[in-house]
C-alpha positions as a Markdown table, in Angstrom:
| # | Residue | x | y | z |
|---|---|---|---|---|
| 1 | Unk | -7.3 | 10.2 | 5.5 |
| 2 | Unk | -5.8 | 7.3 | 6.4 |
| 3 | Unk | -2.3 | 7.9 | 7.8 |
| 4 | Unk | 0.7 | 5.0 | 8.4 |
| 5 | Unk | 3.8 | 3.4 | 7.6 |
| 6 | Unk | 4.9 | 1.0 | 5.1 |
| 7 | Unk | 8.4 | -1.2 | 5.0 |
| 8 | Unk | 10.2 | -2.5 | 2.1 |
| 9 | Unk | 11.7 | -4.7 | 4.6 |
| 10 | Unk | 15.4 | -4.1 | 3.8 |
| 11 | Unk | 18.4 | -5.5 | 5.9 |
| 12 | Unk | 20.9 | -2.9 | 5.7 |
| 13 | Unk | 24.0 | -2.6 | 7.7 |
| 14 | Unk | 23.9 | 0.4 | 9.9 |
| 15 | Unk | 26.7 | 3.1 | 8.1 |
| 16 | Unk | 27.5 | 4.7 | 11.7 |
| 17 | Unk | 28.3 | 1.0 | 13.8 |
| 18 | Unk | 28.9 | -1.2 | 10.9 |
| 19 | Unk | 26.4 | -3.7 | 12.5 |
| 20 | Unk | 23.7 | -5.3 | 10.4 |
| 21 | Unk | 20.6 | -6.6 | 12.0 |
| 22 | Unk | 19.6 | -10.2 | 12.0 |
| 23 | Unk | 16.6 | -11.4 | 9.7 |
| 24 | Unk | 15.0 | -12.3 | 13.1 |
| 25 | Unk | 15.7 | -8.7 | 14.4 |
| 26 | Unk | 14.4 | -7.3 | 11.4 |
| 27 | Unk | 11.1 | -9.4 | 11.5 |
| 28 | Unk | 10.7 | -8.8 | 15.1 |
| 29 | Unk | 11.4 | -5.1 | 14.8 |
| 30 | Unk | 8.3 | -5.0 | 11.7 |
| 31 | Unk | 6.0 | -6.2 | 14.7 |
| 32 | Unk | 7.1 | -3.5 | 16.8 |
| 33 | Unk | 6.8 | -0.8 | 14.5 |
| 34 | Unk | 3.5 | -2.0 | 13.5 |
| 35 | Unk | 2.5 | -1.9 | 17.5 |
| 36 | Unk | 4.0 | 1.5 | 17.7 |
| 37 | Unk | 1.8 | 2.7 | 14.6 |
| 38 | Unk | -1.3 | 1.5 | 16.5 |
| 39 | Unk | 0.0 | 2.7 | 19.7 |
| 40 | Unk | 0.2 | 6.5 | 18.5 |
| 41 | Unk | -2.6 | 6.6 | 16.5 |
| 42 | Unk | -2.0 | 6.0 | 12.8 |
| 43 | Unk | -4.2 | 3.9 | 10.8 |
| 44 | Unk | -2.1 | 1.8 | 8.5 |
| 45 | Unk | 0.7 | -0.7 | 8.8 |
| 46 | Unk | 1.8 | -2.1 | 5.2 |
| 47 | Unk | 5.1 | -4.5 | 4.5 |
| 48 | Unk | 6.3 | -5.2 | 1.0 |
| 49 | Unk | 7.0 | -9.1 | -0.4 |
| 50 | Unk | 10.3 | -9.9 | -1.3 |
| 51 | Unk | 11.9 | -13.2 | -2.1 |
| 52 | Unk | 15.5 | -11.9 | -2.6 |
| 53 | Unk | 18.1 | -10.6 | -0.4 |
| 54 | Unk | 18.6 | -8.0 | 1.5 |
| 55 | Unk | 15.0 | -8.4 | 2.3 |
| 56 | Unk | 13.2 | -10.4 | 4.4 |
| 57 | Unk | 9.6 | -10.2 | 3.8 |
| 58 | Unk | 8.5 | -13.1 | 1.8 |
| 59 | Unk | 5.5 | -13.9 | 3.5 |
| 60 | Unk | 3.8 | -11.0 | 4.2 |
| 61 | Unk | 0.3 | -12.5 | 5.2 |
| 62 | Unk | 2.0 | -14.7 | 7.8 |
| 63 | Unk | 3.4 | -11.3 | 9.5 |
| 64 | Unk | 0.5 | -9.4 | 9.1 |
| 65 | Unk | -1.4 | -12.3 | 11.2 |
| 66 | Unk | 0.8 | -12.3 | 13.8 |
| 67 | Unk | 0.4 | -8.4 | 14.2 |
| 68 | Unk | -3.1 | -8.7 | 13.9 |
| 69 | Unk | -3.5 | -10.9 | 17.1 |
| 70 | Unk | -1.6 | -8.0 | 18.9 |
| 71 | Unk | -3.2 | -5.1 | 17.5 |
| 72 | Unk | -6.9 | -3.9 | 17.4 |
| 73 | Unk | -7.8 | -0.9 | 15.4 |
| 74 | Unk | -5.4 | -0.7 | 12.5 |
| 75 | Unk | -5.6 | -1.7 | 9.1 |
| 76 | Unk | -3.0 | -4.4 | 7.6 |
| 77 | Unk | -1.8 | -4.7 | 4.3 |
| 78 | Unk | 1.1 | -5.0 | 1.9 |
| 79 | Unk | 3.4 | -2.6 | 0.0 |
| 80 | Unk | 3.5 | -5.0 | -2.9 |
| 81 | Unk | 1.4 | -8.3 | -3.2 |
| 82 | Unk | 3.5 | -9.8 | -6.5 |
| 83 | Unk | 0.7 | -10.4 | -8.7 |
| 84 | Unk | 2.9 | -11.6 | -11.2 |
| 85 | Unk | 4.8 | -14.6 | -9.7 |
| 86 | Unk | 2.3 | -15.6 | -7.0 |
| 87 | Unk | -0.6 | -18.0 | -8.3 |
| 88 | Unk | -4.1 | -16.2 | -7.8 |
| 89 | Unk | -5.1 | -19.0 | -6.2 |
| 90 | Unk | -2.9 | -18.8 | -3.3 |
| 91 | Unk | -3.4 | -14.7 | -2.9 |
| 92 | Unk | -7.4 | -15.3 | -2.9 |
| 93 | Unk | -6.8 | -17.9 | -0.4 |
| 94 | Unk | -4.3 | -16.0 | 1.7 |
| 95 | Unk | -6.2 | -12.9 | 2.1 |
| 96 | Unk | -9.6 | -14.3 | 2.7 |
| 97 | Unk | -7.8 | -15.9 | 5.5 |
| 98 | Unk | -6.3 | -12.9 | 7.0 |
| 99 | Unk | -9.3 | -11.2 | 6.5 |
| 100 | Unk | -11.1 | -13.4 | 9.0 |
| 101 | Unk | -8.6 | -13.6 | 11.6 |
| 102 | Unk | -8.0 | -9.6 | 11.2 |
| 103 | Unk | -11.9 | -9.2 | 11.6 |
| 104 | Unk | -11.8 | -7.3 | 8.4 |
| 105 | Unk | -8.9 | -5.2 | 8.8 |
| 106 | Unk | -6.9 | -6.3 | 6.0 |
| 107 | Unk | -6.3 | -4.7 | 2.3 |
| 108 | Unk | -3.5 | -4.8 | -0.2 |
| 109 | Unk | -1.5 | -3.4 | -2.7 |
| 110 | Unk | -0.8 | -5.1 | -5.9 |
| 111 | Unk | 2.5 | -4.8 | -8.1 |
| 112 | Unk | 4.5 | -6.6 | -10.8 |
| 113 | Unk | 7.9 | -6.4 | -8.7 |
| 114 | Unk | 10.9 | -5.2 | -10.5 |
| 115 | Unk | 13.3 | -7.5 | -9.5 |
| 116 | Unk | 14.2 | -9.4 | -12.7 |
| 117 | Unk | 15.8 | -12.8 | -10.9 |
| 118 | Unk | 12.6 | -13.3 | -9.1 |
| 119 | Unk | 10.4 | -14.4 | -12.0 |
| 120 | Unk | 12.3 | -17.5 | -13.2 |
| 121 | Unk | 12.7 | -18.7 | -9.4 |
| 122 | Unk | 8.7 | -19.0 | -9.5 |
| 123 | Unk | 8.7 | -20.1 | -13.4 |
| 124 | Unk | 7.7 | -16.8 | -14.9 |
| 125 | Unk | 9.2 | -14.5 | -17.6 |
| 126 | Unk | 9.9 | -10.9 | -16.8 |
| 127 | Unk | 9.0 | -10.2 | -20.2 |
| 128 | Unk | 5.3 | -11.5 | -19.5 |
| 129 | Unk | 4.9 | -9.0 | -16.6 |
| 130 | Unk | 2.5 | -6.9 | -17.8 |
| 131 | Unk | 0.1 | -9.5 | -19.4 |
| 132 | Unk | 0.7 | -11.2 | -16.1 |
| 133 | Unk | -0.7 | -9.0 | -14.0 |
| 134 | Unk | -3.9 | -8.3 | -16.3 |
| 135 | Unk | -4.6 | -11.9 | -16.3 |
| 136 | Unk | -4.1 | -13.2 | -12.8 |
| 137 | Unk | -5.7 | -10.2 | -11.4 |
| 138 | Unk | -8.8 | -11.1 | -13.4 |
| 139 | Unk | -8.6 | -14.5 | -12.0 |
| 140 | Unk | -8.4 | -13.0 | -8.4 |
| 141 | Unk | -11.4 | -10.9 | -9.0 |
| 142 | Unk | -13.2 | -14.1 | -10.1 |
| 143 | Unk | -12.4 | -16.0 | -7.1 |
| 144 | Unk | -13.2 | -14.0 | -4.9 |
| 145 | Unk | -16.3 | -12.5 | -6.0 |
| 146 | Unk | -17.9 | -15.9 | -7.7 |
| 147 | Unk | -18.4 | -19.4 | -5.6 |
| 148 | Unk | -17.9 | -21.4 | -8.4 |
| 149 | Unk | -14.8 | -20.5 | -10.9 |
| 150 | Unk | -14.6 | -22.4 | -14.0 |
| 151 | Unk | -11.7 | -20.2 | -16.1 |
| 152 | Unk | -8.7 | -21.0 | -18.7 |
| 153 | Unk | -5.7 | -18.9 | -19.7 |
| 154 | Unk | -2.3 | -18.3 | -20.9 |
| 155 | Unk | -0.2 | -18.5 | -17.8 |
| 156 | Unk | -1.6 | -21.2 | -15.4 |
| 157 | Unk | -3.6 | -24.5 | -15.5 |
| 158 | Unk | -7.5 | -24.2 | -16.3 |
| 159 | Unk | -9.8 | -24.4 | -13.4 |
| 160 | Unk | -13.2 | -26.1 | -13.1 |
| 161 | Unk | -15.9 | -25.9 | -10.7 |
| 162 | Unk | -13.4 | -24.5 | -8.6 |
| 163 | Unk | -14.2 | -22.6 | -5.0 |
| 164 | Unk | -11.7 | -20.6 | -3.0 |
| 165 | Unk | -11.8 | -20.9 | 0.6 |
| 166 | Unk | -12.2 | -19.9 | 2.8 |
| 167 | Unk | -14.8 | -17.1 | 1.0 |
| 168 | Unk | -14.1 | -13.4 | 1.6 |
| 169 | Unk | -15.4 | -12.5 | 5.2 |
| 170 | Unk | -19.2 | -11.0 | 5.0 |
| 171 | Unk | -18.8 | -11.8 | 1.5 |
| 172 | Unk | -16.7 | -8.7 | 0.9 |
| 173 | Unk | -13.3 | -8.9 | -0.7 |
| 174 | Unk | -10.6 | -7.0 | 0.6 |
| 175 | Unk | -10.2 | -3.6 | -0.9 |
| 176 | Unk | -7.0 | -3.6 | -3.6 |
| 177 | Unk | -4.8 | -0.6 | -4.4 |
| 178 | Unk | -2.4 | -1.6 | -7.7 |
| 179 | Unk | 0.7 | 0.3 | -7.3 |
| 180 | Unk | 3.0 | 1.4 | -9.8 |
| 181 | Unk | 6.2 | 3.4 | -10.4 |
| 182 | Unk | 6.3 | 3.3 | -14.3 |
| 183 | Unk | 3.4 | 1.1 | -15.6 |
| 184 | Unk | 0.4 | 3.1 | -17.1 |
| 185 | Unk | -1.4 | -0.3 | -17.7 |
| 186 | Unk | -1.6 | -1.0 | -14.3 |
| 187 | Unk | -3.0 | 2.7 | -13.6 |
| 188 | Unk | -5.3 | 1.5 | -16.4 |
| 189 | Unk | -6.1 | -1.7 | -14.3 |
| 190 | Unk | -6.8 | 0.0 | -11.3 |
| 191 | Unk | -9.3 | 2.9 | -13.1 |
| 192 | Unk | -10.8 | -0.5 | -15.2 |
| 193 | Unk | -11.9 | -2.1 | -11.6 |
| 194 | Unk | -12.7 | 0.5 | -9.7 |
| 195 | Unk | -9.8 | 0.0 | -7.1 |
| 196 | Unk | -7.2 | 2.3 | -5.7 |
| 197 | Unk | -4.1 | 3.3 | -7.1 |
| 198 | Unk | -0.8 | 3.9 | -5.2 |
| 199 | Unk | 2.1 | 5.5 | -5.9 |
| 200 | Unk | 4.9 | 5.2 | -3.8 |
| 201 | Unk | 5.9 | 9.0 | -4.3 |
| 202 | Unk | 9.8 | 8.0 | -2.6 |
| 203 | Unk | 12.2 | 8.4 | -4.8 |
| 204 | Unk | 11.4 | 10.3 | -8.0 |
| 205 | Unk | 10.0 | 14.3 | -8.9 |
| 206 | Unk | 6.6 | 14.8 | -8.2 |
| 207 | Unk | 5.7 | 15.2 | -12.0 |
| 208 | Unk | 6.2 | 11.5 | -12.6 |
| 209 | Unk | 3.8 | 10.5 | -10.3 |
| 210 | Unk | 1.3 | 13.4 | -11.4 |
| 211 | Unk | 1.2 | 11.7 | -15.1 |
| 212 | Unk | 0.5 | 8.5 | -13.7 |
| 213 | Unk | -2.4 | 9.5 | -10.8 |
| 214 | Unk | -3.8 | 11.7 | -13.7 |
| 215 | Unk | -4.2 | 8.6 | -16.2 |
| 216 | Unk | -5.8 | 6.9 | -13.5 |
| 217 | Unk | -8.2 | 9.3 | -12.7 |
| 218 | Unk | -9.3 | 10.3 | -16.0 |
| 219 | Unk | -9.8 | 6.3 | -16.7 |
| 220 | Unk | -11.5 | 5.8 | -13.2 |
| 221 | Unk | -13.9 | 8.3 | -14.7 |
| 222 | Unk | -14.3 | 6.8 | -18.2 |
| 223 | Unk | -15.2 | 3.5 | -16.5 |
| 224 | Unk | -18.2 | 5.3 | -14.5 |
| 225 | Unk | -16.6 | 4.7 | -10.9 |
| 226 | Unk | -17.2 | 8.4 | -10.4 |
| 227 | Unk | -15.8 | 11.8 | -10.6 |
| 228 | Unk | -11.7 | 12.1 | -11.5 |
| 229 | Unk | -11.2 | 13.7 | -8.3 |
| 230 | Unk | -13.2 | 10.9 | -6.4 |
| 231 | Unk | -10.8 | 8.5 | -7.9 |
| 232 | Unk | -8.9 | 6.4 | -4.9 |
| 233 | Unk | -5.3 | 7.6 | -4.4 |
| 234 | Unk | -2.7 | 6.7 | -2.0 |
| 235 | Unk | 1.0 | 8.3 | -1.9 |
| 236 | Unk | 4.2 | 7.4 | -0.1 |
| 237 | Unk | 6.3 | 9.7 | 1.2 |
| 238 | Unk | 9.4 | 9.5 | 3.6 |
| 239 | Unk | 10.9 | 11.4 | 6.4 |
| 240 | Unk | 13.5 | 11.9 | 9.0 |
| 241 | Unk | 12.9 | 14.1 | 11.8 |
| 242 | Unk | 14.6 | 15.7 | 15.0 |
| 243 | Unk | 12.9 | 18.7 | 17.2 |
| 244 | Unk | 15.7 | 20.7 | 15.6 |
| 245 | Unk | 16.3 | 20.6 | 11.7 |
| 246 | Unk | 19.9 | 20.8 | 12.0 |
| 247 | Unk | 19.7 | 17.8 | 14.1 |
| 248 | Unk | 18.1 | 15.7 | 11.8 |
| 249 | Unk | 20.1 | 16.1 | 8.7 |
| 250 | Unk | 24.1 | 15.5 | 10.8 |
| 251 | Unk | 21.8 | 12.0 | 11.9 |
| 252 | Unk | 20.3 | 11.1 | 8.6 |
| 253 | Unk | 23.4 | 12.1 | 6.3 |
| 254 | Unk | 25.2 | 8.9 | 6.7 |
| 255 | Unk | 22.4 | 6.9 | 6.5 |
| 256 | Unk | 21.3 | 8.4 | 3.1 |
| 257 | Unk | 25.1 | 8.3 | 1.8 |
| 258 | Unk | 25.3 | 4.7 | 2.0 |
| 259 | Unk | 21.5 | 3.8 | 1.6 |
| 260 | Unk | 21.6 | 0.6 | -1.2 |
| 261 | Unk | 18.4 | 2.6 | -2.8 |
| 262 | Unk | 19.8 | 6.1 | -3.8 |
| 263 | Unk | 23.1 | 6.3 | -1.6 |
| 264 | Unk | 26.2 | 7.1 | -3.6 |
| 265 | Unk | 23.9 | 9.2 | -5.9 |
| 266 | Unk | 22.7 | 12.7 | -5.6 |
| 267 | Unk | 23.4 | 15.0 | -2.2 |
| 268 | Unk | 20.8 | 15.0 | 0.5 |
| 269 | Unk | 20.1 | 18.3 | -0.1 |
| 270 | Unk | 19.2 | 17.9 | -3.7 |
| 271 | Unk | 17.4 | 14.7 | -2.8 |
| 272 | Unk | 15.2 | 16.3 | -0.5 |
| 273 | Unk | 14.6 | 19.4 | -2.9 |
| 274 | Unk | 13.6 | 17.3 | -5.7 |
| 275 | Unk | 11.4 | 14.5 | -3.9 |
| 276 | Unk | 8.8 | 14.0 | -1.3 |
| 277 | Unk | 11.5 | 13.0 | 0.9 |
| 278 | Unk | 11.8 | 15.6 | 4.4 |
| 279 | Unk | 14.9 | 15.7 | 6.3 |
| 280 | Unk | 14.0 | 18.2 | 9.1 |
| 281 | Unk | 11.7 | 19.4 | 12.1 |
| 282 | Unk | 8.5 | 18.3 | 12.3 |
| 283 | Unk | 6.9 | 21.3 | 11.0 |
| 284 | Unk | 9.1 | 21.0 | 8.2 |
| 285 | Unk | 7.3 | 17.1 | 7.7 |
| 286 | Unk | 4.2 | 19.1 | 7.9 |
| 287 | Unk | 4.6 | 21.7 | 5.1 |
| 288 | Unk | 5.8 | 19.1 | 2.5 |
| 289 | Unk | 3.1 | 16.5 | 3.2 |
| 290 | Unk | 0.1 | 19.0 | 2.7 |
| 291 | Unk | 1.9 | 19.7 | -0.6 |
| 292 | Unk | 1.2 | 16.9 | -1.8 |
| 293 | Unk | -2.6 | 17.4 | -2.2 |
| 294 | Unk | -1.5 | 20.4 | -4.6 |
| 295 | Unk | 0.4 | 18.0 | -7.0 |
| 296 | Unk | -1.9 | 14.8 | -7.0 |
| 297 | Unk | -5.1 | 16.3 | -5.8 |
| 298 | Unk | -7.6 | 15.2 | -3.3 |
| 299 | Unk | -6.3 | 11.6 | -1.8 |
| 300 | Unk | -7.3 | 8.9 | 0.6 |
| 301 | Unk | -4.2 | 7.3 | 2.0 |
| 302 | Unk | -0.8 | 8.4 | 2.9 |
| 303 | Unk | 2.1 | 6.1 | 3.9 |
| 304 | Unk | 5.6 | 6.9 | 5.5 |
| 305 | Unk | 8.5 | 5.2 | 5.0 |
| 306 | Unk | 10.5 | 4.8 | 8.0 |
| 307 | Unk | 12.6 | 2.1 | 8.8 |
| 308 | Unk | 15.1 | 1.7 | 5.9 |
| 309 | Unk | 19.1 | 2.3 | 5.3 |
| 310 | Unk | 20.5 | 0.4 | 8.2 |
| 311 | Unk | 18.4 | 3.1 | 10.8 |
| 312 | Unk | 18.4 | 1.5 | 14.0 |
| 313 | Unk | 14.8 | -0.1 | 15.5 |
| 314 | Unk | 15.4 | 2.5 | 18.5 |
| 315 | Unk | 15.4 | 5.5 | 16.2 |
| 316 | Unk | 12.3 | 4.3 | 14.4 |
| 317 | Unk | 10.5 | 3.9 | 17.5 |
| 318 | Unk | 11.6 | 7.6 | 18.4 |
| 319 | Unk | 10.5 | 9.0 | 15.0 |
| 320 | Unk | 7.1 | 7.8 | 15.3 |
| 321 | Unk | 6.5 | 9.0 | 18.6 |
| 322 | Unk | 7.7 | 12.4 | 17.4 |
| 323 | Unk | 5.5 | 11.8 | 15.0 |
| 324 | Unk | 2.2 | 11.2 | 16.9 |
| 325 | Unk | 2.9 | 14.0 | 19.2 |
| 326 | Unk | 3.7 | 17.1 | 16.6 |
| 327 | Unk | 2.8 | 16.0 | 13.1 |
| 328 | Unk | 0.0 | 13.4 | 13.3 |
| 329 | Unk | -2.6 | 15.9 | 14.8 |
| 330 | Unk | -1.9 | 18.7 | 12.2 |
| 331 | Unk | -2.2 | 16.7 | 9.6 |
| 332 | Unk | -5.1 | 14.9 | 10.5 |
| 333 | Unk | -6.7 | 18.7 | 10.9 |
| 334 | Unk | -5.9 | 20.1 | 7.8 |
| 335 | Unk | -6.5 | 17.5 | 5.4 |
| 336 | Unk | -9.9 | 17.0 | 6.9 |
| 337 | Unk | -10.6 | 20.9 | 6.3 |
| 338 | Unk | -9.1 | 20.7 | 2.9 |
| 339 | Unk | -11.3 | 17.9 | 1.7 |
| 340 | Unk | -14.4 | 18.6 | -0.3 |
| 341 | Unk | -17.5 | 16.7 | 0.9 |
| 342 | Unk | -18.0 | 15.2 | -2.4 |
| 343 | Unk | -14.6 | 13.4 | -2.3 |
| 344 | Unk | -14.6 | 10.0 | -0.5 |
| 345 | Unk | -12.9 | 8.4 | 2.6 |
| 346 | Unk | -10.5 | 5.6 | 1.8 |
| 347 | Unk | -12.7 | 2.3 | 1.6 |
| 348 | Unk | -13.2 | -0.3 | 4.3 |
| 349 | Unk | -14.3 | -3.4 | 5.3 |
| 350 | Unk | -17.1 | -1.9 | 7.2 |
| 351 | Unk | -18.0 | 0.5 | 4.7 |
| 352 | Unk | -18.0 | -1.8 | 1.9 |
| 353 | Unk | -19.8 | -4.5 | 3.9 |
| 354 | Unk | -22.6 | -1.4 | 4.3 |
| 355 | Unk | -22.2 | -0.5 | 0.4 |
| 356 | Unk | -22.8 | -4.1 | -0.5 |
| 357 | Unk | -26.2 | -4.4 | 1.5 |
| 358 | Unk | -27.4 | -1.0 | 0.3 |
| 359 | Unk | -26.6 | -2.4 | -3.5 |
| 360 | Unk | -28.3 | -5.6 | -2.6 |
| 361 | Unk | -31.1 | -4.1 | -1.4 |
| 362 | Unk | -31.4 | -1.8 | -4.4 |
| 363 | Unk | -31.5 | -5.0 | -6.7 |
| 364 | Unk | -34.2 | -6.7 | -4.5 |
| 365 | Unk | -36.6 | -3.6 | -4.4 |
| 366 | Unk | -36.2 | -3.4 | -8.6 |
| 367 | Unk | -36.9 | -7.1 | -8.7 |
| 368 | Unk | -39.5 | -6.8 | -7.0 |
| 369 | Unk | -41.3 | -3.9 | -8.7 |
| 370 | Unk | -40.8 | -5.3 | -12.0 |
| 371 | Unk | -42.3 | -8.4 | -10.7 |
| 372 | Unk | -45.2 | -6.7 | -9.4 |
| 373 | Unk | -46.2 | -5.1 | -12.8 |
| 374 | Unk | -45.3 | -7.8 | -14.8 |
């Protein structure tokens, strides 16, 4: 099980002080958080892509390359890469470059994005969102998998004898997760390619995500990539904790009540009872996180949202230290004990390079045998 942190990159006023961090402060905070993620022994740091306020992360590959230079072990990912409004050629180039700089410690979560004004800024129409996602991703796969691409489609100019550079590291493209909170077509897309499916699992009740993940698993098996329970699933989550549960609730309540995403809505108590958000002690975080497997089956990646709603960096780093000390070792032990042997681990660059070499050797053996009997 990979365990890590993902960020939506919001810039939000701290309701307890009235202070709003600057863009520079939040950008530098993302680096500090990623370094803390590695320090405490987590596996993944992911950051989203946004082109509108109040968010700062318009260029996640730039941020991740900077973090790659200051870390050695963690996988660097995106919480969303906008496959709809980005040019697939630029996505192919940027992530292959990041792959080389980070020695393969790179994957990404593809998403459509749900901010309507962003589409026309990039010359697109949100009504074409699903079609754009399908067509652009098909082209991206070819750009990574084929040295020379000839292509024409509906939404961009044709390509003739085009080679995307640099080529993927070791001839293996970054692993792709497809993220969705509402679109069954995206679950279908992930299943068709045998890619991963990431459900952000933050704001809505579990039944909503059970439907999407169930569909993805069913179609993953339909397309011959393995059994349904071997599909590659990632989940989001969210926590705020202190040693004492009452202290956690008291401290987090003003942030919850004023958060742009869910503030001024359900009470903190209702929200924690109906969604994956945990506000309490380390033991409560452990207990609730371990229930995710009961609802969604065995899965490969668990990411937590920790740096939002105006929480100061000092508090976020304290949260991560407490997580590393009291939560992470228990989750690792429990997830390992409960995972069946036939359920695969999360794909890594090394495992995918090895699988590619095995596949190539098998093809050579078949070709040699065929040649020998002709």
